[in-house]
C-alpha positions as CSV (number, residue, x, y, z in Angstrom):
1,M,31.8,-20.7,8.5
2,R,28.9,-18.6,9.0
3,Q,28.0,-17.6,11.6
4,P,24.8,-18.5,13.6
5,E,22.0,-15.4,13.8
6,E,20.8,-13.6,17.5
7,P,17.6,-13.8,18.2
8,P,16.2,-10.8,17.8
9,M,15.3,-8.4,21.1
10,I,11.9,-8.8,22.7
11,N,10.9,-5.3,24.1
12,F,8.5,-6.9,27.1
13,A,7.2,-3.7,28.1
14,A,5.6,-2.5,24.4
15,L,4.0,-6.6,24.6
16,L,2.4,-5.8,28.3
17,S,0.8,-2.5,26.9
18,K,-1.4,-3.8,24.5
19,P,-5.0,-4.8,25.0
20,F,-4.7,-8.1,23.7
21,L,-1.6,-10.8,22.8
22,R,-1.8,-13.3,20.2
23,I,-1.0,-16.5,21.2
24,D,3.1,-16.7,20.3
25,E,3.5,-13.3,22.2
26,A,1.8,-14.9,25.2
27,A,3.8,-17.8,25.2
28,I,7.0,-15.5,24.8
29,L,6.2,-12.9,27.9
30,L,5.3,-16.8,29.7
31,D,8.1,-18.8,28.6
32,V,6.3,-21.3,27.9
33,T,5.3,-23.2,24.1
34,P,2.0,-21.5,22.5
35,R,0.7,-25.0,22.9
36,T,0.8,-24.8,26.9
37,V,-0.9,-20.8,26.4
38,Q,-3.8,-23.1,23.9
39,R,-4.1,-25.4,27.0
40,F,-4.4,-22.5,29.5
41,M,-7.1,-21.2,27.3
42,E,-9.0,-24.1,27.4
43,Q,-8.9,-24.9,30.5
44,G,-9.9,-21.0,31.8
45,S,-6.4,-19.8,33.0
46,I,-5.8,-17.3,30.6
47,Q,-8.9,-15.1,29.1
48,Y,-9.1,-14.5,25.1
49,K,-11.1,-12.9,22.7
50,R,-12.4,-15.0,18.9
51,L,-11.8,-12.7,16.3
52,P,-14.6,-12.4,13.7
53,G,-12.2,-14.9,11.7
54,G,-11.5,-17.5,14.2
55,H,-8.5,-16.4,15.2
56,R,-8.0,-15.8,18.9
57,R,-6.2,-13.3,21.0
58,V,-5.3,-13.2,24.9
59,L,-6.0,-10.5,27.3
60,T,-2.6,-9.1,28.5
61,E,-4.2,-8.6,32.0
62,S,-5.0,-12.3,32.4
63,V,-1.3,-13.2,31.2
64,K,0.2,-10.4,34.0
65,K,-1.1,-12.0,36.9
66,Y,1.3,-15.2,36.0
67,L,4.6,-12.7,35.7
């Protein structure tokens, strides 16, 4: 029988040292779903920046206040 794979280790210090985070990275730090992070962004609870291609990046500083 095949053994289940362990999830990869997350380097929280490396994530917190970045100026911007992807939505999935912010979700990992906050222990919520990516959709919840999107809702926080829509509500103005978490600040973000929109990139030229339309993608959004979360300001790490706005995530740190919830940790």
